[in-house]
Phi, psi and omega in degrees: 000136182285161180300321181300316180293323179296325180282319185283334183304309179296326180295316180293324178296317178296322179297319179297320179292326184289342181269359178288164180302132184257124182241049178244209181297341180278348179304133182088002179235075185300328180290322178291320177300314180297319179296319179296318178296322176296319178297318179297319178297319178296321177299315180298318180292321177296320179296318178298322178296320178297315180298315182297331181257018178053039176060022180256073182231024175064021179081355184288321179294319178297320178294319178299317177301316181296319178297322177293321176296321176297319179297321177300318179297318179295324177297318177297316178297323177297317179295317179298318179296318179297319179296319180296321182287339179285338185280000000 
């Protein structure tokens, strides 16, 4: 198995799990769920870009991935805030 396949296999497995029905604070917020899935897809694509470029992207791709992960956290917090306000 090539190095590329070894690196991408766990990422793709995680992607498959992320598209399952979500029953957390985002439940009932389809737009937030869709945004989180889009962010996850973007993370996967950035990781693929890093692999394709042998991680020689001046740290910008890694920073973009981190910003997307931060955005995912904010999306969860937004859903939690919306849920709190509904009560």
